[in-house]
C-alpha angles and dihedrals in degrees: 000000000000131000123237117225094240093051126086098193119117123252116266110266091232094071111086092140130125108294113278119211124223125180106209106165133041130175134163115251118178093332098312133094117250119202139176119227120219125194127198091256092058098255115147125202101210136198101012140097109259113230129201086228095074143268117019116208118224119238098230138033129237090279096052095256132113114271118274090008103159094177101058112123108239140104092263091059092052090055091048094049093048089053092053091047089057094042096050095047097043109036107090133161091257091051092051093049091052093048093048091050093049100043094036087074088074091205103132103086146349115220145127126269091251092050087056092050090056091050089062092068088094097047126097119179111232092193093062114095091185106058143016098191127123110279098240088068092053090050093052094041090055094044095048093049091051091045090060096050099035104032094162097051098079091162088062092051090054092044089057090050095052103033095098100033090109088076087087083089085085091064121092095240089059096047100281091247118194116260093252089063094050113032141030134072113319130226139178122269123211095047137062119302105244116228091236089075110109113256089009092172092078092065088076088081094049110108090222091063088068095051109105092219100038091050094061125093096254096025110174092348137082122235110265093015092136127249091261086072094051125094108229125199108277119259147104093309097060093039094054089045089056092046093051095043097045092046089057100244115189093217113127123261091258089062092054089046090054092048094051100039107029090107093045093104095159086067107037098034103031103024095237122151093021089134087074095056126102130204094274090053090052090056096044095048089066088069091045090057089053092047095047098070090055092046092050107032103036092072108122142161088229109092130225114236100247096197092053096057101029097093092055095051093044088058090054092048090054090050098052107024140044116257092254127028133198112241 
């Protein structure tokens, strides 16, 4: 069952099928047709011409600004900039090593992937200038949009669902870490901070920027060493990567690459740090580029009906993960 744009009712629970598309509204705008796309989970792709070639990105975010606009003047942007000030001055190589050692024990909880999804209902990401909705909605919005365009890549649907689960680090039972240690764009430690990093100016106060080795292009690494050998700033990306890997997921390497580097915008948007990549990274990043537009542009104030799509995603979880995971 699909949802019409003008309706507010939830999708019928008996509809966990591949997302159907319905165009409900058309109006002429400067000589072109504008349509809204509706998926079976209730997700709407607003403000963009819908193409037969796949997902159409909206022009503006939920606050009326362009996506990833870190200079817009509003209260949300002040919150975002304060987070990056803290992150850039506090995340050092020593800090990351300590966090990986501590959270790599995976001794804080035992639960299923879906249980973790439900925990995210209380989490809002302060680093995100585009949305202030609970995280479970962002996960499902991304997954449902990908599901429509790539119906045969079920591993990619599940990757979208799990990619932000590491944000449970914000919750008290997982340490209640500050937002700067959980969310935001990620970057390598142990080498120079590239200028493509958002709010780069705040790195000047980071102790690592004064280290004669860490402040060089390669730093402690060798060119072509592979991103697996690189320490990334600590946060939900690296934590969920560790959880998936140590719990023996059968997802392909591209999925783990997406999970660990989806917030690494200096790399996949600006091309920075490519000198550290190896051949496997070069293959996997192709899928990250595909994933990224759904991660970024599927953020919407229109919610996915969780009950309608839950059975489908539970079947994928059973396919690629054990019933219970260590967290």
